[in-house]
N, C-alpha and C positions, 0 to 999 in steps of 0.2 A: 460555339463554346460547348464543351461537354456538359451533360446533365448528370447530377448526382442526387439520388433520392435521400431524403432525411426523414427518418421515422421518429415520431414523438409520441409519448403517452397521451391518451385521450384528454386528460385534464390540462396538460400543458398545451396541447394543440388548440383546445378551446380558448385558453387564456391568450395565446398568441393571436388568434383570430379576433378576439374581443378587443385587444389592444391595438390591432391593425399595425403590427410590427413588420418592418421590411425583412422578412425571414432570410431571403436569399443573400442580402447584403451582410446581415449579421453573421450568418453561417460562413460566408466567404471570408470575412474578416477574422473570425475565430479560427478557421482552418489555416489561414495565412500565418497567424501568430503561433499556432501549434507546430506547423511545419518549420518555422524559423527556430523555435525552441529545440525541437527534436534534432534538426540539422546541426545546431550549435552544440548540442550535447554529444552527438555522434562525432563531430569534427574536433571536439576539444581534446587537446593533448593533456594527459593527466600528469600534472607536475607535482610540486611539493604539497600544494593544497588543492585537491580536486574539487573541493566544495566552495571555492572562492566566489563563484557566481551564484551560489544557491542561498541568497540572503533570507528567504522565507523559511528555510529549513531550520528546525530546532538543533541545538548543540548535539543532542543524542542522535538525531537522524544524520547529522554531518559525521559524527563518529562512526556510525554504521557504514556510511559510504566510504570513508577513509579505510576502515577495516576491510571492506570488500575489495578495494583497489590493492591494498597490501597483500591480501590472500591470493588474488589473481596473479600478482607479480611474483610472489613467493613460489607459487606452483608452476610458473612458466606458462600460464594460459596466454592465448593469442589476444583475447579481449577480456575486459571486465564484463561478465555476463550477469543475467538475472540470478543465476545460481549462486554467484558470489555475493550479491546483495542479500539474498535470503540467508545464506550461511552466516554473514556478518550480523544480520538482525537476530538470528538465533544465538550466536556466540556472545553478543553484547549482554544479553541475559537479564536486563531489568527494564525493558521498554513495554509500552502498552500493547504492542502487537502480540506479544507473548501471552498476555492476559486474555486477549481476544481469542487466540487459538485455544487456550484452556477453557474458556467459556463455551467454545464450540466442541468441547470434548476431544481436542486434538493435542496430544502431548508434544511440546516443542522438541523434546529429545527424540521422539519417533520421527519427526520431520527431518531432523539432522541425520538420522540413520538412513533414511530413504534417499536423501539428496545426494546426487553424484556431482563431483567437481572434476573438471578436466585438468590434466597436467601436460606439460610439454616443455618446449624451449622458447616460447614466445616472451614478449616483453610487456604485454597488456598495458599499452599506453593510451588505449581508447576504450570507450564503452561499445559493446556490441549493439547492433540495431535494436534487438529486443530489449536490452537494458536501457537504452536511450528512450525507447517508447514507454517502458515501464516507469521511468522517472517522470516523463511528461504526464502519464496517466496518474501518477502519484499526486502531482500538483492539481490535476483536474479533479481528483477525488476530494481533495481538501477544499477546493473552491465550491464544489457541488454541495458539500456539507456546511458551507457557510463559515469556514474557518480561515483565519487570516495568518495561519502558520502551517507548516508541513512537518508532520511527525512520523515516527515509525509506524503508527497505526495506519497512516495514509499510504506509506510505502507498502505495507501488507496488501492493501486494496489495489494499489497500482500493479503489484506483481501478480495478483490474482486475475486482474482484468486484462493483462497482456496475454494474447492468445498463443504466442509462438515460443515463449521462453521456457527454459527448464524449470524455473521457480514456480511459475503458474501451473505447469503440468504436475509437478511434485505436490503442490498444495491441493490441487484437485484430486490427485490420486489418494491422498490420505483423508479426503472427505470434506475439505473446505469448499464453500461456494460463496460467490461474490455477494449475493443478496443477503445471506445470513451474516456474513462478516461485516458488511456495511452497516447493517442494523445494529450489530453488537458494538461496533465502534461508536456509533451515535449514542447508544444507551450508556456505554462506559463513560463517555465524556460528560453526559448528563449526570452520571453517578459521581464523578469527581467534583462537579459543581455543587451537588448536594452535600458531599463530604466536607467541602470547605465551609458550607453554611451550617452543617449539623455534624460535628465531629463524631457523635455517638453512632451514627448510622454506618453500616458497612457498605462497601461497593456492591456486593452481591445483592443486598436488600434493595438497593435502588435499581439495579439491573432487573430484578424480578418485577418491579413495578413498571418499568419502561419498556421491557423487551419480552412481550408475550410469546413471540414465535420460538424462542429458545428457553423458555422458563423451565420446562421439564428437564432439559439437559443440565441446566445450572443446578437444579435441585439435586439431581443424581450426583453431580460433581461435589456439591457440599456434603451430601450424605457420606460419600466415600472418604472425604477429608475428616469427617467426624469419627467414622469407624476406625480410621488409622490413628 
């Protein structure tokens, strides 16, 4: 049986050893499930409702996926790619992923300008391998953050963490990185929880308390908004 190395952060590795968990069996089961999900996504024929099997996705995230499919088909692309998912996320215009980009000092409009979309005479009835992988990573990001739903903010992380797609390359080109984006998503969601409890507080105020690594960026962003 082939051997695959799995690298864990020191803290997690210590916890696994302390709990005496059967790491090989757990990893094998998780990989089996991931392969099945990705294979199913890649094999899916995109019919009237391409999100029918994505029960954990929010309505807004489903809208973005439907928009991505529509854009790919309208442009005659061969597949629905990561670039179409990113384009739709930007075009939707009101999701949390866009606020995350802004907190990272990345203008969504600039991302849209840099992003390239293929055209042709295809029918785009399936996701590309990279897009299928990005959607799987999207679910993984939501799970790793302890969330029981999948939103556009998780899709942003999935696109960023997918190594081969156009979307990830574009996001990295404009300065986005997975570690900062992941921390910003976590802080923003904490911010929304605080906002529900304390309507007088602003999201930026909570992010400044929870997200030290990007505090200076957010302050500069707020200053520019004040100046305007």
